[in-house]
C-alpha positions in Angstrom: 77.4 91.8 107.4 81.0 92.8 107.0 83.8 92.4 109.5 86.2 95.4 109.5 89.6 94.8 111.2 92.6 97.0 112.1 90.6 100.1 112.9 92.3 102.9 114.8 91.2 103.0 118.4 89.7 106.5 117.9 87.2 105.2 115.3 83.7 105.1 116.7 80.4 103.8 115.2 79.7 107.1 113.4 83.2 107.3 111.9 82.9 103.7 110.8 79.6 104.3 109.1 80.9 107.5 107.4 83.9 105.6 106.0 81.5 103.4 104.1 79.0 106.1 103.1 81.8 108.3 101.8 82.7 105.3 99.4 79.0 105.4 98.3 78.1 102.2 100.1 74.6 101.8 101.6 75.0 101.3 105.4 72.2 99.8 107.5 74.2 99.8 110.7 77.8 100.1 111.9 79.2 99.1 115.3 82.7 99.2 116.7 83.3 96.4 119.3 84.4 97.8 122.7 85.9 96.4 125.8 83.4 95.4 128.5 85.2 97.3 131.2 86.6 100.8 131.6 85.2 104.3 131.4 85.2 105.2 128.6 85.0 101.7 127.1 87.9 101.5 124.6 87.6 100.1 121.1 89.0 96.6 120.4 90.1 97.8 116.9 87.4 96.0 114.9 83.7 96.3 114.1 80.8 95.1 112.0 78.9 96.9 109.2 75.6 95.8 107.7 75.4 96.9 104.1 72.1 95.1 103.3 73.0 93.0 100.2 75.6 90.8 98.7 76.1 93.4 95.9 76.9 96.1 98.5 79.3 93.7 100.3 81.2 93.1 97.1 81.3 96.8 96.3 82.5 97.7 99.8 85.2 95.1 99.9 86.6 96.3 96.5 86.4 100.0 97.5 87.8 99.8 101.1 90.1 96.8 101.3 93.5 97.9 102.6 92.4 101.6 102.6 94.5 103.5 105.2 92.4 104.9 108.0 94.2 106.7 110.7 97.5 105.4 109.3 96.4 101.8 109.4 95.4 99.6 106.5 92.0 98.2 107.3 90.8 94.7 106.3 87.2 94.2 105.1 85.8 90.6 105.1 82.4 89.0 105.0 81.4 88.1 108.6 80.2 84.5 108.8 77.7 83.1 111.2 78.0 79.4 111.8 74.6 77.7 111.2 75.8 74.2 112.2 75.1 73.0 115.8 78.2 72.7 118.1 79.8 69.3 118.0 79.9 67.2 121.1 83.3 67.0 122.7 85.2 63.8 122.1 85.7 62.2 125.5 88.0 59.6 124.2 85.8 56.8 125.7 85.5 53.7 123.6 82.0 52.9 122.2 81.0 49.3 122.8 80.3 47.2 119.8 76.7 46.2 119.3 
């Protein structure tokens, strides 16, 4: 999964997918993140593209990094999902010695 930032607000899911397919990148899915409210729901200026494999990720980043789309240079990075469980908050309480 790739994270694509600095997208123009007029870029929709189809345009994001086309950007990658025009660069000969295999696209499994493409989604622009939109605001929860409003009609129509406006883009937040970033999205996610699933390209299916690490080889396609590398190829996409090399081909599209800093490419101007709608007058804005886009940023393409690997989206990272954290697999570690959330840490318990430190309450500052002293732990008694055993």
